[in-house]
A tleap script that builds the chain and sets N, CA, C and O, in Angstrom:
source leaprc.protein.ff14SB
mol = sequence {
  NMET ARG PHE GLN ILE PHE ALA MET LEU ALA
  PHE LEU TYR ALA SER SER VAL CYS ALA GLU
  PRO THR SER ALA PRO VAL LYS ILE SER GLN
  VAL ARG THR TYR ILE ASN GLY ASP VAL TYR
  LEU HIE LEU GLU SER ASN LEU ASP ILE CYS
  PRO MET SER VAL PHE LYS ILE SER ALA GLY
  ASN GLN GLY THR ASN GLN MET THR SER LEU
  ALA LEU ALA ALA HIE LEU SER GLY LYS PRO
  VAL ARG ILE GLU ILE PRO ALA PRO ASP VAL
  CYS PRO TRP GLY GLN TYR ILE GLN SER ILE
  TYR ILE VAL CLYS
}
set mol.1.N position { 0.747 -1.180 -0.039 }
set mol.1.CA position { -0.249 -0.006 0.335 }
set mol.1.C position { 0.716 1.398 -0.062 }
set mol.1.O position { 0.505 2.175 -0.993 }
set mol.2.N position { 1.841 1.456 0.959 }
set mol.2.CA position { 2.607 2.086 0.980 }
set mol.2.C position { 3.628 2.793 -0.481 }
set mol.2.O position { 4.037 3.936 -0.687 }
set mol.3.N position { 3.735 1.763 -1.119 }
set mol.3.CA position { 4.392 1.493 -2.528 }
set mol.3.C position { 3.489 2.162 -3.160 }
set mol.3.O position { 3.817 3.276 -3.569 }
set mol.4.N position { 2.286 1.734 -3.383 }
set mol.4.CA position { 1.301 2.421 -4.459 }
set mol.4.C position { 1.090 3.966 -4.290 }
set mol.4.O position { 0.883 4.705 -5.252 }
set mol.5.N position { 1.163 4.418 -2.914 }
set mol.5.CA position { 0.815 5.858 -2.580 }
set mol.5.C position { 2.137 6.747 -3.214 }
set mol.5.O position { 1.975 7.774 -3.873 }
set mol.6.N position { 3.627 6.091 -2.853 }
set mol.6.CA position { 4.801 6.884 -3.185 }
set mol.6.C position { 4.640 6.792 -4.585 }
set mol.6.O position { 4.906 7.851 -5.154 }
set mol.7.N position { 4.115 5.409 -5.688 }
set mol.7.CA position { 4.101 5.577 -7.333 }
set mol.7.C position { 3.144 6.985 -7.180 }
set mol.7.O position { 3.732 8.006 -7.534 }
set mol.8.N position { 2.190 7.108 -6.850 }
set mol.8.CA position { 1.006 7.773 -6.984 }
set mol.8.C position { 1.713 9.067 -6.543 }
set mol.8.O position { 1.484 9.885 -7.433 }
set mol.9.N position { 2.445 9.615 -5.609 }
set mol.9.CA position { 2.826 10.805 -5.349 }
set mol.9.C position { 3.865 10.954 -6.558 }
set mol.9.O position { 3.605 11.984 -7.179 }
set mol.10.N position { 4.812 10.356 -7.023 }
set mol.10.CA position { 5.700 10.530 -7.527 }
set mol.10.C position { 4.816 10.804 -9.408 }
set mol.10.O position { 5.173 11.697 -10.176 }
set mol.11.N position { 4.233 10.274 -9.567 }
set mol.11.CA position { 3.879 10.464 -11.070 }
set mol.11.C position { 2.929 11.860 -10.613 }
set mol.11.O position { 3.335 12.817 -11.273 }
set mol.12.N position { 1.936 12.211 -9.805 }
set mol.12.CA position { 1.730 13.413 -9.581 }
set mol.12.C position { 2.921 14.452 -10.095 }
set mol.12.O position { 2.946 15.098 -11.143 }
set mol.13.N position { 3.867 14.408 -9.060 }
set mol.13.CA position { 4.907 15.352 -8.818 }
set mol.13.C position { 5.667 15.549 -10.763 }
set mol.13.O position { 5.819 16.456 -11.582 }
set mol.14.N position { 5.852 14.499 -10.691 }
set mol.14.CA position { 6.598 14.393 -12.410 }
set mol.14.C position { 6.066 15.014 -13.607 }
set mol.14.O position { 6.623 15.756 -14.416 }
set mol.15.N position { 4.542 14.440 -13.550 }
set mol.15.CA position { 3.390 15.571 -14.311 }
set mol.15.C position { 3.304 16.842 -14.282 }
set mol.15.O position { 2.831 17.488 -15.216 }
set mol.16.N position { 3.881 17.505 -12.890 }
set mol.16.CA position { 3.579 18.967 -12.561 }
set mol.16.C position { 4.787 19.732 -13.372 }
set mol.16.O position { 4.778 20.884 -13.807 }
set mol.17.N position { 5.795 18.776 -13.442 }
set mol.17.CA position { 7.178 19.972 -13.531 }
set mol.17.C position { 7.137 20.008 -14.857 }
set mol.17.O position { 6.920 19.064 -15.617 }
set mol.18.N position { 7.421 21.482 -15.207 }
set mol.18.CA position { 8.043 22.238 -16.399 }
set mol.18.C position { 9.154 22.729 -16.524 }
set mol.18.O position { 9.971 22.840 -15.610 }
set mol.19.N position { 9.340 23.150 -17.909 }
set mol.19.CA position { 10.965 23.455 -18.542 }
set mol.19.C position { 10.957 24.936 -17.753 }
set mol.19.O position { 9.965 25.458 -17.244 }
set mol.20.N position { 12.182 25.424 -17.780 }
set mol.20.CA position { 12.550 26.612 -17.095 }
set mol.20.C position { 13.286 27.286 -17.753 }
set mol.20.O position { 13.828 26.476 -18.505 }
set mol.21.N position { 13.758 28.485 -18.017 }
set mol.21.CA position { 13.336 29.186 -16.886 }
set mol.21.C position { 11.557 29.592 -17.516 }
set mol.21.O position { 11.342 29.720 -18.721 }
set mol.22.N position { 10.556 29.729 -16.558 }
set mol.22.CA position { 9.166 30.099 -17.069 }
set mol.22.C position { 8.814 31.121 -16.155 }
set mol.22.O position { 9.204 31.229 -14.992 }
set mol.23.N position { 8.008 31.897 -16.808 }
set mol.23.CA position { 7.251 33.284 -16.089 }
set mol.23.C position { 6.457 32.601 -15.254 }
set mol.23.O position { 6.175 31.403 -15.238 }
set mol.24.N position { 6.049 33.693 -14.401 }
set mol.24.CA position { 4.624 34.009 -13.834 }
set mol.24.C position { 3.709 34.361 -14.331 }
set mol.24.O position { 3.933 35.393 -14.963 }
set mol.25.N position { 2.717 34.033 -14.391 }
set mol.25.CA position { 1.160 34.250 -15.395 }
set mol.25.C position { 1.239 35.432 -15.764 }
set mol.25.O position { 1.538 36.291 -14.935 }
set mol.26.N position { 1.007 35.744 -17.008 }
set mol.26.CA position { 0.945 37.014 -17.604 }
set mol.26.C position { 0.032 37.140 -18.647 }
set mol.26.O position { 0.051 36.297 -19.543 }
set mol.27.N position { -0.988 38.317 -18.680 }
set mol.27.CA position { -1.733 38.331 -20.226 }
set mol.27.C position { -0.980 38.925 -21.385 }
set mol.27.O position { -0.104 39.789 -21.431 }
set mol.28.N position { -1.673 38.094 -22.450 }
set mol.28.CA position { -1.288 39.020 -24.123 }
set mol.28.C position { -2.098 40.362 -24.018 }
set mol.28.O position { -3.211 40.539 -23.523 }
set mol.29.N position { -1.364 41.139 -24.532 }
set mol.29.CA position { -2.274 42.083 -24.977 }
set mol.29.C position { -2.516 42.321 -26.137 }
set mol.29.O position { -3.556 42.973 -26.232 }
set mol.30.N position { -1.877 42.023 -27.432 }
set mol.30.CA position { -1.522 42.225 -28.605 }
set mol.30.C position { -0.553 40.847 -29.295 }
set mol.30.O position { 0.341 40.226 -28.720 }
set mol.31.N position { -1.008 40.669 -30.509 }
set mol.31.CA position { -0.482 39.556 -31.410 }
set mol.31.C position { -0.239 40.209 -32.821 }
set mol.31.O position { -1.138 40.736 -33.477 }
set mol.32.N position { 1.096 40.116 -33.223 }
set mol.32.CA position { 1.289 40.837 -34.115 }
set mol.32.C position { 2.579 39.955 -35.119 }
set mol.32.O position { 3.710 39.592 -34.793 }
set mol.33.N position { 1.830 39.823 -36.428 }
set mol.33.CA position { 2.396 38.635 -37.509 }
set mol.33.C position { 2.914 39.370 -38.482 }
set mol.33.O position { 2.222 40.224 -39.036 }
set mol.34.N position { 4.395 39.117 -38.885 }
set mol.34.CA position { 5.026 40.117 -40.061 }
set mol.34.C position { 5.365 39.135 -41.136 }
set mol.34.O position { 5.431 37.911 -41.025 }
set mol.35.N position { 5.586 39.937 -42.286 }
set mol.35.CA position { 5.249 38.742 -43.514 }
set mol.35.C position { 6.544 37.523 -43.613 }
set mol.35.O position { 6.556 36.539 -44.352 }
set mol.36.N position { 7.486 37.903 -42.726 }
set mol.36.CA position { 8.586 36.388 -43.038 }
set mol.36.C position { 7.991 35.667 -42.197 }
set mol.36.O position { 8.632 34.679 -41.839 }
set mol.37.N position { 6.494 35.875 -41.531 }
set mol.37.CA position { 6.251 34.794 -40.765 }
set mol.37.C position { 6.659 34.546 -39.119 }
set mol.37.O position { 6.608 33.487 -38.495 }
set mol.38.N position { 7.053 35.808 -38.671 }
set mol.38.CA position { 7.493 35.705 -36.961 }
set mol.38.C position { 6.239 36.469 -36.721 }
set mol.38.O position { 5.573 37.196 -37.458 }
set mol.39.N position { 6.111 36.111 -35.517 }
set mol.39.CA position { 4.940 36.314 -34.694 }
set mol.39.C position { 5.298 36.752 -33.290 }
set mol.39.O position { 5.946 36.055 -32.508 }
set mol.40.N position { 4.641 38.437 -32.927 }
set mol.40.CA position { 5.327 39.004 -31.969 }
set mol.40.C position { 4.241 39.035 -30.753 }
set mol.40.O position { 3.095 39.253 -31.146 }
set mol.41.N position { 4.367 38.888 -29.599 }
set mol.41.CA position { 3.314 38.855 -28.410 }
set mol.41.C position { 3.567 39.996 -27.772 }
set mol.41.O position { 4.644 39.984 -27.177 }
set mol.42.N position { 3.013 40.873 -27.699 }
set mol.42.CA position { 3.103 42.030 -26.642 }
set mol.42.C position { 2.309 41.869 -25.200 }
set mol.42.O position { 1.090 41.978 -25.074 }
set mol.43.N position { 2.886 41.697 -24.549 }
set mol.43.CA position { 2.432 41.505 -22.860 }
set mol.43.C position { 1.946 43.059 -22.123 }
set mol.43.O position { 2.177 44.261 -22.249 }
set mol.44.N position { 1.171 42.174 -21.337 }
set mol.44.CA position { 0.560 43.552 -20.662 }
set mol.44.C position { 1.553 43.956 -19.555 }
set mol.44.O position { 1.205 44.809 -18.739 }
set mol.45.N position { 2.608 43.463 -19.495 }
set mol.45.CA position { 3.685 43.660 -18.325 }
set mol.45.C position { 4.746 42.824 -18.918 }
set mol.45.O position { 4.666 41.925 -19.756 }
set mol.46.N position { 6.066 43.473 -18.106 }
set mol.46.CA position { 7.332 42.736 -18.453 }
set mol.46.C position { 7.263 41.347 -17.596 }
set mol.46.O position { 6.812 41.525 -16.465 }
set mol.47.N position { 7.520 40.375 -17.819 }
set mol.47.CA position { 7.919 39.111 -17.463 }
set mol.47.C position { 9.000 39.152 -15.819 }
set mol.47.O position { 9.969 39.853 -15.526 }
set mol.48.N position { 8.336 38.168 -15.121 }
set mol.48.CA position { 9.502 38.372 -13.755 }
set mol.48.C position { 10.685 37.902 -13.961 }
set mol.48.O position { 11.612 38.202 -13.209 }
set mol.49.N position { 10.879 36.896 -15.263 }
set mol.49.CA position { 12.388 36.229 -15.279 }
set mol.49.C position { 12.961 36.885 -16.464 }
set mol.49.O position { 13.859 36.222 -16.983 }
set mol.50.N position { 12.640 38.215 -17.143 }
set mol.50.CA position { 12.917 38.904 -18.294 }
set mol.50.C position { 12.598 40.241 -18.034 }
set mol.50.O position { 11.431 40.452 -17.702 }
set mol.51.N position { 13.543 41.420 -18.124 }
set mol.51.CA position { 12.622 42.979 -17.909 }
set mol.51.C position { 12.161 43.342 -19.373 }
set mol.51.O position { 12.265 44.484 -19.822 }
set mol.52.N position { 11.491 41.970 -20.289 }
set mol.52.CA position { 10.814 42.898 -21.269 }
set mol.52.C position { 9.474 42.168 -21.421 }
set mol.52.O position { 9.232 41.102 -20.854 }
set mol.53.N position { 8.435 42.957 -22.399 }
set mol.53.CA position { 7.058 42.549 -22.263 }
set mol.53.C position { 6.962 42.340 -24.002 }
set mol.53.O position { 5.759 42.417 -24.251 }
set mol.54.N position { 7.736 42.105 -25.314 }
set mol.54.CA position { 7.903 41.882 -26.441 }
set mol.54.C position { 8.283 40.800 -26.805 }
set mol.54.O position { 9.506 40.946 -26.809 }
set mol.55.N position { 8.023 39.535 -27.200 }
set mol.55.CA position { 8.425 38.061 -27.467 }
set mol.55.C position { 7.948 37.641 -28.728 }
set mol.55.O position { 6.925 38.031 -29.290 }
set mol.56.N position { 8.963 36.623 -29.217 }
set mol.56.CA position { 8.977 36.757 -30.573 }
set mol.56.C position { 8.487 35.128 -30.620 }
set mol.56.O position { 8.939 34.390 -29.745 }
set mol.57.N position { 7.525 34.545 -31.685 }
set mol.57.CA position { 7.289 32.946 -31.941 }
set mol.57.C position { 8.472 33.108 -33.281 }
set mol.57.O position { 8.415 34.139 -33.952 }
set mol.58.N position { 9.191 32.380 -33.510 }
set mol.58.CA position { 9.705 32.350 -34.577 }
set mol.58.C position { 9.219 31.629 -35.898 }
set mol.58.O position { 8.648 30.569 -35.640 }
set mol.59.N position { 9.298 31.926 -37.249 }
set mol.59.CA position { 8.385 31.299 -38.181 }
set mol.59.C position { 9.710 30.209 -38.513 }
set mol.59.O position { 9.171 29.363 -39.227 }
set mol.60.N position { 10.746 29.924 -38.399 }
set mol.60.CA position { 11.237 29.132 -38.943 }
set mol.60.C position { 11.263 27.279 -37.957 }
set mol.60.O position { 11.709 26.181 -38.291 }
set mol.61.N position { 10.625 27.725 -36.846 }
set mol.61.CA position { 10.547 26.772 -35.944 }
set mol.61.C position { 9.504 25.579 -36.026 }
set mol.61.O position { 8.510 25.856 -36.698 }
set mol.62.N position { 9.528 24.544 -35.577 }
set mol.62.CA position { 8.403 23.094 -36.023 }
set mol.62.C position { 7.161 23.920 -35.505 }
set mol.62.O position { 6.158 24.180 -36.169 }
set mol.63.N position { 7.434 24.321 -34.071 }
set mol.63.CA position { 6.050 24.548 -33.557 }
set mol.63.C position { 5.577 25.986 -33.241 }
set mol.63.O position { 5.189 26.418 -32.155 }
set mol.64.N position { 5.702 26.692 -34.526 }
set mol.64.CA position { 5.382 27.791 -34.652 }
set mol.64.C position { 3.672 27.969 -34.672 }
set mol.64.O position { 3.027 28.840 -34.088 }
set mol.65.N position { 3.183 26.920 -35.486 }
set mol.65.CA position { 1.630 27.239 -35.556 }
set mol.65.C position { 1.198 26.634 -34.189 }
set mol.65.O position { 0.349 27.339 -33.644 }
set mol.66.N position { 1.447 25.841 -33.686 }
set mol.66.CA position { 0.896 25.625 -32.434 }
set mol.66.C position { 0.945 26.542 -31.578 }
set mol.66.O position { 0.041 26.829 -30.793 }
set mol.67.N position { 2.503 27.305 -31.715 }
set mol.67.CA position { 2.032 28.182 -30.643 }
set mol.67.C position { 1.581 29.516 -30.453 }
set mol.67.O position { 1.258 30.070 -29.402 }
set mol.68.N position { 1.608 30.085 -31.961 }
set mol.68.CA position { 0.576 31.053 -32.241 }
set mol.68.C position { -0.910 30.707 -32.066 }
set mol.68.O position { -1.782 31.540 -31.819 }
set mol.69.N position { -1.116 29.304 -32.229 }
set mol.69.CA position { -2.503 28.848 -32.077 }
set mol.69.C position { -2.804 29.074 -30.241 }
set mol.69.O position { -3.743 29.697 -29.744 }
set mol.70.N position { -2.068 28.600 -29.759 }
set mol.70.CA position { -2.377 28.804 -28.541 }
set mol.70.C position { -2.167 30.174 -27.987 }
set mol.70.O position { -2.992 30.423 -27.108 }
set mol.71.N position { -1.090 31.406 -28.288 }
set mol.71.CA position { -1.331 32.484 -27.867 }
set mol.71.C position { -2.639 33.206 -28.091 }
set mol.71.O position { -3.110 33.905 -27.194 }
set mol.72.N position { -3.378 33.030 -29.522 }
set mol.72.CA position { -4.453 33.737 -29.653 }
set mol.72.C position { -5.642 33.231 -29.200 }
set mol.72.O position { -6.637 33.947 -29.085 }
set mol.73.N position { -5.634 32.094 -28.938 }
set mol.73.CA position { -6.461 31.482 -27.947 }
set mol.73.C position { -6.460 32.207 -26.684 }
set mol.73.O position { -7.536 32.682 -26.322 }
set mol.74.N position { -5.282 32.395 -25.848 }
set mol.74.CA position { -5.028 32.887 -24.837 }
set mol.74.C position { -5.601 34.544 -24.603 }
set mol.74.O position { -6.171 35.075 -23.650 }
set mol.75.N position { -5.245 34.962 -25.682 }
set mol.75.CA position { -5.473 36.378 -26.167 }
set mol.75.C position { -7.282 36.672 -25.990 }
set mol.75.O position { -7.992 37.313 -25.214 }
set mol.76.N position { -7.447 35.987 -26.931 }
set mol.76.CA position { -9.096 36.027 -27.029 }
set mol.76.C position { -9.810 35.732 -26.031 }
set mol.76.O position { -10.958 36.130 -25.831 }
set mol.77.N position { -9.028 34.853 -25.192 }
set mol.77.CA position { -9.940 34.616 -24.126 }
set mol.77.C position { -9.684 35.194 -22.681 }
set mol.77.O position { -10.216 34.766 -21.656 }
set mol.78.N position { -8.940 36.054 -22.748 }
set mol.78.CA position { -8.401 36.746 -21.886 }
set mol.78.C position { -7.659 35.852 -20.696 }
set mol.78.O position { -7.866 36.235 -19.545 }
set mol.79.N position { -6.939 34.869 -20.860 }
set mol.79.CA position { -6.271 34.137 -20.006 }
set mol.79.C position { -4.905 34.142 -20.049 }
set mol.79.O position { -4.145 34.239 -21.012 }
set mol.80.N position { -4.650 34.002 -18.648 }
set mol.80.CA position { -2.938 34.477 -18.903 }
set mol.80.C position { -2.349 33.131 -19.328 }
set mol.80.O position { -2.967 32.067 -19.295 }
set mol.81.N position { -1.093 33.293 -19.729 }
set mol.81.CA position { -0.010 32.292 -19.923 }
set mol.81.C position { 1.284 32.565 -19.089 }
set mol.81.O position { 1.685 33.553 -18.475 }
set mol.82.N position { 1.801 31.263 -19.311 }
set mol.82.CA position { 3.162 30.915 -19.062 }
set mol.82.C position { 4.166 30.919 -20.147 }
set mol.82.O position { 3.966 30.194 -21.122 }
set mol.83.N position { 5.301 31.709 -20.079 }
set mol.83.CA position { 5.963 31.867 -21.191 }
set mol.83.C position { 7.352 31.336 -20.814 }
set mol.83.O position { 7.892 31.790 -19.805 }
set mol.84.N position { 8.047 30.282 -21.657 }
set mol.84.CA position { 9.587 29.796 -21.262 }
set mol.84.C position { 10.431 30.646 -22.400 }
set mol.84.O position { 10.233 30.905 -23.587 }
set mol.85.N position { 11.457 30.948 -21.461 }
set mol.85.CA position { 12.500 31.367 -22.749 }
set mol.85.C position { 13.852 30.767 -22.432 }
set mol.85.O position { 14.005 30.209 -21.346 }
set mol.86.N position { 14.772 30.837 -23.241 }
set mol.86.CA position { 16.182 30.297 -23.488 }
set mol.86.C position { 16.976 30.622 -22.530 }
set mol.86.O position { 17.546 29.665 -22.007 }
set mol.87.N position { 17.224 31.701 -22.095 }
set mol.87.CA position { 18.148 32.409 -21.559 }
set mol.87.C position { 17.653 33.479 -20.705 }
set mol.87.O position { 17.708 34.503 -21.386 }
set mol.88.N position { 17.142 33.778 -19.409 }
set mol.88.CA position { 16.713 35.271 -18.859 }
set mol.88.C position { 17.933 35.983 -18.576 }
set mol.88.O position { 17.836 37.209 -18.505 }
set mol.89.N position { 19.070 35.451 -18.399 }
set mol.89.CA position { 20.110 36.791 -18.160 }
set mol.89.C position { 20.704 37.134 -19.716 }
set mol.89.O position { 21.825 37.641 -19.749 }
set mol.90.N position { 20.149 36.936 -20.750 }
set mol.90.CA position { 20.454 37.597 -22.070 }
set mol.90.C position { 19.200 37.465 -22.967 }
set mol.90.O position { 18.919 36.632 -23.829 }
set mol.91.N position { 18.388 38.775 -22.396 }
set mol.91.CA position { 16.609 38.917 -22.564 }
set mol.91.C position { 16.723 40.096 -23.467 }
set mol.91.O position { 16.279 41.171 -23.065 }
set mol.92.N position { 17.328 40.000 -24.770 }
set mol.92.CA position { 16.802 41.285 -26.030 }
set mol.92.C position { 15.134 41.482 -25.960 }
set mol.92.O position { 14.343 40.792 -25.317 }
set mol.93.N position { 14.858 42.588 -26.783 }
set mol.93.CA position { 13.822 43.268 -26.715 }
set mol.93.C position { 13.555 41.981 -28.179 }
set mol.93.O position { 14.399 41.786 -29.054 }
set mol.94.N position { 12.138 41.236 -28.094 }
set mol.94.CA position { 11.610 40.393 -29.510 }
set mol.94.C position { 12.587 39.049 -28.880 }
set mol.94.O position { 13.141 38.558 -29.864 }
set mol.95.N position { 12.936 38.399 -27.801 }
set mol.95.CA position { 13.555 37.232 -27.452 }
set mol.95.C position { 12.798 36.080 -28.097 }
set mol.95.O position { 11.599 36.274 -27.901 }
set mol.96.N position { 12.890 35.580 -28.404 }
set mol.96.CA position { 11.698 33.952 -29.123 }
set mol.96.C position { 11.672 33.235 -27.966 }
set mol.96.O position { 12.573 33.118 -27.135 }
set mol.97.N position { 10.491 32.725 -27.967 }
set mol.97.CA position { 10.241 31.818 -26.493 }
set mol.97.C position { 10.260 30.654 -27.027 }
set mol.97.O position { 10.161 30.523 -28.247 }
set mol.98.N position { 10.394 29.606 -26.183 }
set mol.98.CA position { 10.660 28.149 -26.168 }
set mol.98.C position { 9.510 27.391 -26.082 }
set mol.98.O position { 9.346 26.436 -26.841 }
set mol.99.N position { 8.649 27.717 -25.202 }
set mol.99.CA position { 7.205 27.386 -24.991 }
set mol.99.C position { 6.506 28.129 -24.433 }
set mol.99.O position { 7.019 29.037 -23.779 }
set mol.100.N position { 4.850 27.964 -24.520 }
set mol.100.CA position { 3.822 29.097 -23.911 }
set mol.100.C position { 2.617 27.906 -23.487 }
set mol.100.O position { 2.411 26.897 -24.162 }
set mol.101.N position { 2.154 28.131 -22.691 }
set mol.101.CA position { 1.075 27.252 -22.024 }
set mol.101.C position { 0.013 28.395 -21.221 }
set mol.101.O position { 0.312 29.432 -20.629 }
set mol.102.N position { -1.259 27.800 -21.442 }
set mol.102.CA position { -2.868 28.731 -20.824 }
set mol.102.C position { -2.248 28.343 -19.541 }
set mol.102.O position { -1.404 27.449 -19.475 }
set mol.103.N position { -2.796 29.227 -18.202 }
set mol.103.CA position { -3.204 29.301 -17.017 }
set mol.103.C position { -4.657 29.612 -16.888 }
set mol.103.O position { -5.353 30.592 -17.152 }
set mol.104.N position { -4.912 28.165 -16.274 }
set mol.104.CA position { -6.653 28.022 -15.787 }
set mol.104.C position { -6.925 29.658 -15.216 }
set mol.104.O position { -8.030 29.985 -14.782 }
savepdb mol mol.pdb
quit
């Protein structure tokens, strides 16, 4: 019985882990696309892990369409998102994002 409880807790903990560094929840105020396919997300405030509020979904990546769809869904529904960036210590304007997910 103890092993089953331990296994269940381990599974729940493993499924709640996310990639890092990931921001605190923030809302998207604007989604802007460019002719080259890049999509820029303008946030309502700077991220807690990076002092910027504009981030890019690069057109050359495989997950561009999925991340753009998720960003649009969050923006239109007014739900906050969490954004993962590759390196918070180097955080220029328009830094590309690695992942994005909607927060309930």
